[in-house]
C-alpha positions as a Python dict, from the first residue, in 0.01 Angstrom:
ca = {
    (1, 'M'): (0, 0, 0),
    (2, 'D'): (320, -184, 40),
    (3, 'S'): (585, -17, 249),
    (4, 'E'): (845, -76, -20),
    (5, 'K'): (654, 117, -281),
    (6, 'Q'): (555, 415, -68),
    (7, 'P'): (906, 584, -62),
    (8, 'Q'): (932, 560, -443),
    (9, 'I'): (589, 733, -495),
    (10, 'M'): (688, 1020, -268),
    (11, 'Q'): (1005, 1065, -454),
    (12, 'Q'): (822, 1082, -786),
    (13, 'N'): (578, 1341, -650),
    (14, 'R'): (864, 1565, -541),
    (15, 'E'): (1021, 1544, -888),
    (16, 'A'): (693, 1610, -1075),
    (17, 'S'): (602, 1934, -889),
    (18, 'P'): (910, 2151, -846),
    (19, 'G'): (711, 2467, -948),
    (20, 'K'): (468, 2412, -673),
    (21, 'A'): (747, 2388, -423),
    (22, 'K'): (891, 2717, -538),
    (23, 'R'): (542, 2887, -529),
    (24, 'D'): (496, 2765, -177),
    (25, 'E'): (839, 2901, -87),
    (26, 'T'): (759, 3243, -248),
    (27, 'G'): (429, 3257, -73),
    (28, 'A'): (585, 3189, 260),
    (29, 'K'): (833, 3479, 196),
    (30, 'K'): (544, 3718, 108),
    (31, 'A'): (363, 3626, 424),
    (32, 'E'): (672, 3681, 626),
    (33, 'H'): (734, 4022, 461),
    (34, 'A'): (370, 4125, 509),
    (35, 'A'): (396, 4026, 870),
    (36, 'S'): (698, 4255, 925),
    (37, 'G'): (499, 4566, 805),
    (38, 'G'): (663, 4600, 463),
    (39, 'S'): (500, 4613, 110),
    (40, 'A'): (531, 4346, -146),
    (41, 'P'): (768, 4431, -442),
    (42, 'S'): (568, 4535, -742),
    (43, 'G'): (795, 4375, -1002),
    (44, 'A'): (933, 4519, -1328),
    (45, 'P'): (602, 4647, -1470),
    (46, 'A'): (537, 4862, -1155),
    (47, 'K'): (898, 5009, -1165),
    (48, 'A'): (836, 5114, -1535),
    (49, 'S'): (509, 5282, -1441),
    (50, 'R'): (673, 5480, -1165),
    (51, 'A'): (949, 5592, -1408),
    (52, 'E'): (699, 5705, -1659),
    (53, 'H'): (499, 5895, -1400),
    (54, 'S'): (815, 6064, -1275),
    (55, 'E'): (903, 6164, -1622),
    (56, 'K'): (562, 6319, -1697),
    (57, 'G'): (574, 6505, -1371),
    (58, 'T'): (913, 6651, -1459),
    (59, 'K'): (780, 6760, -1796),
    (60, 'R'): (485, 6924, -1636),
    (61, 'R'): (714, 7121, -1401),
    (62, 'T'): (946, 7225, -1675),
    (63, 'N'): (664, 7356, -1907),
    (64, 'G'): (482, 7528, -1633),
    (65, 'D'): (268, 7735, -1867),
    (66, 'I'): (93, 7424, -1979),
    (67, 'S'): (-73, 7378, -1648),
    (68, 'L'): (-133, 7746, -1565),
    (69, 'T'): (-481, 7838, -1465),
    (70, 'Q'): (-658, 8146, -1615),
    (71, 'G'): (-614, 8330, -1289),
    (72, 'D'): (-234, 8271, -1307),
    (73, 'I'): (-215, 8412, -1663),
    (74, 'K'): (-402, 8731, -1567),
    (75, 'H'): (-182, 8772, -1266),
    (76, 'K'): (136, 8743, -1475),
    (77, 'K'): (5, 8990, -1736),
    (78, 'R'): (-81, 9241, -1459),
    (79, 'K'): (273, 9199, -1312),
    (80, 'A'): (435, 9246, -1653),
    (81, 'K'): (231, 9562, -1719),
    (82, 'E'): (322, 9709, -1378),
    (83, 'A'): (695, 9642, -1444),
    (84, 'A'): (673, 9812, -1791),
    (85, 'V'): (511, 10119, -1629),
    (86, 'A'): (779, 10125, -1363),
    (87, 'L'): (1058, 10109, -1620),
    (88, 'A'): (898, 10374, -1856),
    (89, 'P'): (1124, 10691, -1859),
    (90, 'A'): (979, 10991, -1682),
    (91, 'P'): (898, 11301, -1899),
    (92, 'P'): (1214, 11525, -1914),
    (93, 'T'): (1242, 11824, -1691),
    (94, 'E'): (1407, 12158, -1757),
    (95, 'E'): (1727, 12041, -1584),
    (96, 'D'): (1751, 11747, -1830),
    (97, 'I'): (1744, 11975, -2137),
    (98, 'W'): (2052, 12178, -2168),
    (99, 'F'): (2138, 12168, -2542),
    (100, 'D'): (2289, 12485, -2674),
    (101, 'D'): (2214, 12610, -3026),
    (102, 'V'): (2002, 12303, -3109),
    (103, 'D'): (1688, 12343, -3313),
    (104, 'P'): (1382, 12245, -3109),
    (105, 'A'): (1243, 12075, -3409),
    (106, 'D'): (1555, 11845, -3417),
    (107, 'I'): (1499, 11785, -3049),
    (108, 'E'): (1148, 11689, -3089),
    (109, 'A'): (1240, 11440, -3367),
    (110, 'A'): (1511, 11287, -3154),
    (111, 'I'): (1372, 11288, -2797),
    (112, 'G'): (1009, 11392, -2819),
    (113, 'P'): (763, 11685, -2798),
    (114, 'E'): (802, 11741, -2421),
    (115, 'A'): (1174, 11802, -2466),
    (116, 'A'): (1115, 12024, -2760),
    (117, 'E'): (866, 12238, -2557),
    (118, 'I'): (1125, 12283, -2285),
    (119, 'A'): (1396, 12373, -2545),
    (120, 'R'): (1158, 12634, -2699),
    (121, 'K'): (1088, 12781, -2360),
    (122, 'Q'): (1463, 12818, -2287),
    (123, 'L'): (1510, 12986, -2623),
    (124, 'G'): (1227, 13234, -2556),
    (125, 'Q'): (994, 13060, -2808),
    (126, 'S'): (657, 12914, -2752),
    (127, 'K'): (480, 12618, -2916),
    (128, 'K'): (338, 12751, -3229),
    (129, 'S'): (9, 12647, -3377),
    (130, 'V'): (32, 12898, -3661),
    (131, 'T'): (-134, 12822, -3993),
    (132, 'L'): (-63, 13019, -4307),
    (133, 'V'): (-429, 13009, -4431),
    (134, 'K'): (-753, 13089, -4250),
    (135, 'E'): (-967, 12833, -4421),
    (136, 'Q'): (-1304, 12982, -4344),
    (137, 'A'): (-1210, 13342, -4419),
    (138, 'F'): (-1298, 13577, -4700),
    (139, 'G'): (-1129, 13475, -5025),
    (140, 'G'): (-1131, 13798, -5215),
    (141, 'L'): (-910, 14116, -5224),
    (142, 'T'): (-838, 14274, -4886),
    (143, 'K'): (-677, 14605, -4782),
    (144, 'A'): (-336, 14425, -4758),
    (145, 'L'): (-209, 14186, -5029),
    (146, 'A'): (114, 13980, -5019),
    (147, 'L'): (315, 13933, -5345),
    (148, 'D'): (590, 13683, -5435),
    (149, 'C'): (745, 13586, -5773),
    (150, 'E'): (955, 13290, -5875),
    (151, 'M'): (1213, 13376, -6126),
    (152, 'V'): (1436, 13199, -6391),
    (153, 'G'): (1772, 13302, -6526),
    (154, 'V'): (1842, 13447, -6869),
    (155, 'G'): (2149, 13570, -7067),
    (156, 'P'): (2479, 13396, -7110),
    (157, 'S'): (2570, 13449, -6743),
    (158, 'R'): (2234, 13314, -6622),
    (159, 'E'): (2242, 13580, -6347),
    (160, 'E'): (1981, 13810, -6489),
    (161, 'S'): (1628, 13725, -6369),
    (162, 'I'): (1277, 13738, -6523),
    (163, 'A'): (944, 13662, -6380),
    (164, 'A'): (829, 13303, -6418),
    (165, 'R'): (545, 13284, -6170),
    (166, 'V'): (348, 13548, -5979),
    (167, 'S'): (131, 13486, -5682),
    (168, 'V'): (-77, 13714, -5466),
    (169, 'V'): (-255, 13626, -5137),
    (170, 'N'): (-489, 13820, -4919),
    (171, 'Q'): (-454, 13902, -4549),
    (172, 'Y'): (-607, 13562, -4459),
    (173, 'G'): (-360, 13368, -4663),
    (174, 'K'): (-608, 13286, -4937),
    (175, 'C'): (-461, 13284, -5289),
    (176, 'V'): (-623, 13557, -5515),
    (177, 'Y'): (-384, 13532, -5799),
    (178, 'D'): (-138, 13278, -5934),
    (179, 'K'): (-9, 13255, -6295),
    (180, 'Y'): (293, 13134, -6478),
    (181, 'V'): (452, 13383, -6719),
    (182, 'K'): (576, 13327, -7071),
    (183, 'P'): (939, 13424, -7083),
    (184, 'T'): (1031, 13742, -7267),
    (185, 'Q'): (1380, 13607, -7332),
    (186, 'P'): (1523, 13265, -7392),
    (187, 'V'): (1563, 13093, -7053),
    (188, 'T'): (1920, 12979, -6979),
    (189, 'D'): (1861, 12857, -6622),
    (190, 'Y'): (1533, 12743, -6489),
    (191, 'R'): (1662, 12717, -6136),
    (192, 'T'): (1430, 12432, -6074),
    (193, 'A'): (1587, 12322, -5748),
    (194, 'V'): (1493, 12656, -5600),
    (195, 'S'): (1226, 12801, -5814),
    (196, 'G'): (1027, 12479, -5888),
    (197, 'I'): (987, 12610, -6248),
    (198, 'R'): (1003, 12365, -6543),
    (199, 'P'): (979, 12437, -6916),
    (200, 'E'): (619, 12297, -6942),
    (201, 'H'): (506, 12556, -6680),
    (202, 'L'): (618, 12842, -6894),
    (203, 'R'): (486, 12708, -7226),
    (204, 'Q'): (144, 12732, -7081),
    (205, 'G'): (210, 13067, -6908),
    (206, 'E'): (34, 13400, -6958),
    (207, 'E'): (182, 13686, -7156),
    (208, 'F'): (400, 13908, -6943),
    (209, 'E'): (213, 14228, -7026),
    (210, 'V'): (-115, 14077, -6913),
    (211, 'V'): (28, 13967, -6583),
    (212, 'Q'): (193, 14303, -6526),
    (213, 'K'): (-131, 14489, -6581),
    (214, 'E'): (-348, 14248, -6372),
    (215, 'V'): (-109, 14268, -6078),
    (216, 'A'): (-69, 14648, -6099),
    (217, 'D'): (-451, 14687, -6096),
    (218, 'M'): (-481, 14458, -5805),
    (219, 'L'): (-225, 14632, -5589),
    (220, 'R'): (-335, 14989, -5658),
    (221, 'G'): (-432, 15168, -5336),
    (222, 'R'): (-348, 14859, -5116),
    (223, 'I'): (-78, 14783, -4867),
    (224, 'L'): (181, 14563, -5037),
    (225, 'V'): (337, 14288, -4817),
    (226, 'G'): (620, 14066, -4909),
    (227, 'H'): (985, 13972, -4840),
    (228, 'A'): (1268, 14157, -5030),
    (229, 'L'): (999, 14319, -5240),
    (230, 'H'): (1238, 14516, -5446),
    (231, 'N'): (1322, 14199, -5632),
    (232, 'D'): (965, 14116, -5711),
    (233, 'L'): (876, 14470, -5830),
    (234, 'K'): (1187, 14483, -6041),
    (235, 'V'): (1100, 14175, -6248),
    (236, 'L'): (750, 14305, -6291),
    (237, 'F'): (867, 14656, -6391),
    (238, 'L'): (629, 14797, -6129),
    (239, 'D'): (661, 15050, -5860),
    (240, 'H'): (459, 15100, -5540),
    (241, 'P'): (429, 15393, -5302),
    (242, 'K'): (698, 15340, -5028),
    (243, 'K'): (458, 15432, -4752),
    (244, 'M'): (233, 15144, -4863),
    (245, 'I'): (511, 14875, -4866),
    (246, 'R'): (552, 14631, -4568),
    (247, 'D'): (872, 14441, -4635),
    (248, 'T'): (942, 14162, -4370),
    (249, 'Q'): (1314, 14166, -4459),
    (250, 'K'): (1345, 14530, -4353),
    (251, 'Y'): (1119, 14540, -4042),
    (252, 'K'): (1363, 14618, -3758),
    (253, 'P'): (1190, 14419, -3479),
    (254, 'F'): (1220, 14106, -3699),
    (255, 'K'): (1581, 14171, -3771),
    (256, 'S'): (1655, 14225, -3393),
    (257, 'H'): (1464, 13902, -3302),
    (258, 'V'): (1677, 13679, -3531),
    (259, 'Q'): (1993, 13902, -3498),
    (260, 'S'): (2037, 13935, -3878),
    (261, 'G'): (2063, 14245, -4087),
    (262, 'R'): (1910, 14078, -4385),
    (263, 'P'): (1718, 13783, -4262),
    (264, 'S'): (1576, 13531, -4498),
    (265, 'L'): (1207, 13446, -4513),
    (266, 'K'): (1295, 13092, -4420),
    (267, 'L'): (1466, 13205, -4096),
    (268, 'L'): (1186, 13448, -4005),
    (269, 'A'): (915, 13188, -4051),
    (270, 'E'): (1102, 12923, -3854),
    (271, 'E'): (1205, 13152, -3565),
    (272, 'I'): (892, 13363, -3540),
    (273, 'L'): (606, 13154, -3684),
    (274, 'G'): (749, 12815, -3592),
    (275, 'I'): (683, 12704, -3950),
    (276, 'R'): (931, 12558, -4194),
    (277, 'V'): (915, 12687, -4551),
    (278, 'Q'): (1140, 12662, -4854),
    (279, 'Q'): (1262, 12311, -4749),
    (280, 'A'): (1314, 12211, -5111),
    (281, 'E'): (1164, 12376, -5423),
    (282, 'H'): (1012, 12720, -5338),
    (283, 'C'): (643, 12794, -5382),
    (284, 'S'): (553, 13152, -5443),
    (285, 'I'): (212, 13103, -5286),
    (286, 'Q'): (360, 12963, -4958),
    (287, 'D'): (629, 13244, -4953),
    (288, 'A'): (360, 13510, -4989),
    (289, 'Q'): (146, 13342, -4714),
    (290, 'A'): (447, 13336, -4479),
    (291, 'A'): (528, 13710, -4538),
    (292, 'M'): (151, 13796, -4482),
    (293, 'R'): (135, 13589, -4172),
    (294, 'L'): (440, 13764, -4029),
    (295, 'Y'): (281, 14102, -4107),
    (296, 'V'): (-47, 14011, -3958),
    (297, 'M'): (119, 13901, -3626),
    (298, 'V'): (260, 14257, -3576),
    (299, 'K'): (18, 14455, -3785),
    (300, 'K'): (-96, 14683, -3510),
    (301, 'E'): (256, 14787, -3407),
    (302, 'W'): (391, 14804, -3766),
    (303, 'E'): (100, 15032, -3874),
    (304, 'S'): (142, 15248, -3576),
    (305, 'V'): (518, 15301, -3668),
    (306, 'A'): (428, 15365, -4033),
    (307, 'R'): (179, 15631, -3940),
    (308, 'D'): (436, 15811, -3719),
    (309, 'R'): (681, 15810, -4004),
    (310, 'R'): (449, 15978, -4246),
    (311, 'P'): (548, 16343, -4310),
    (312, 'A'): (314, 16594, -4153),
    (313, 'A'): (109, 16821, -4378),
    (314, 'A'): (254, 17169, -4429),
    (315, 'D'): (106, 17426, -4197),
    (316, 'P'): (-65, 17689, -4418),
    (317, 'A'): (-15, 17950, -4143),
    (318, 'R'): (359, 17926, -4178),
    (319, 'G'): (541, 18137, -4437),
    (320, 'S'): (740, 17983, -4720),
    (321, 'D'): (1059, 18053, -4527),
    (322, 'D'): (954, 17828, -4247),
    (323, 'I'): (896, 17528, -4489),
}
């Protein structure tokens, strides 16, 4: 080849392969960087991959519950349960309960049964499990019977009372008699809020004379128990031997216990039996049961007092002047 043409060919080769020259230059730089112990740059795709990986890692750390193992979950549940037990309030002690003149039933509703039991203890009461009826007991007439009547008002003033319902229970609380009574006069006040009596009850009632005779026959020769019995006997136009009457309103130990000269049946039942009666409309069966239960609780003592009060028989050896 001619010497004149050779420079021109070399110039053309350099102009035709600029990319190759750049690749050779880049390759030389990579080799130099590798020789110095560094790593080759990964370029834009590698940077994006690292950013994505970092973002996923952050998300996993933020939502730690996603990657929890089963063991971790059980451990956390156990820790939470232990913390709840530790924070649970301890049962109240006697020092914690100092309420004065507060009904233990109200304390039980507001604080709990443990606090109510402490309050009852401080008031001299005990936790009652009294029931008014002995379910498996005899259901017939017994030596003692309890009587209660519901009444309605008659007359223009509505203050006069007549019998509207008559109930009798035996000494086990079993109802042995319960009848509505047809009114003998026009009713001017049914007193439903207290008596529970409504017009339809009396329309289907028994004739008064029938009820009167049936009750009299039932009570004859038996101990009569009740509360304020003079009211019940009055509306039935009946009498009963005084020595055979056990009136819970007049029993002195009951009056002393509740510090009342004329305690209501509601008060006696709540304070002595621990049972609430007459919360709304009265029920003559329940009232008779409560009176009987009060009597049965102190029957031995009450009957002992009643025997001591009976007049002694006249001594026939004494003269008439000594009587």
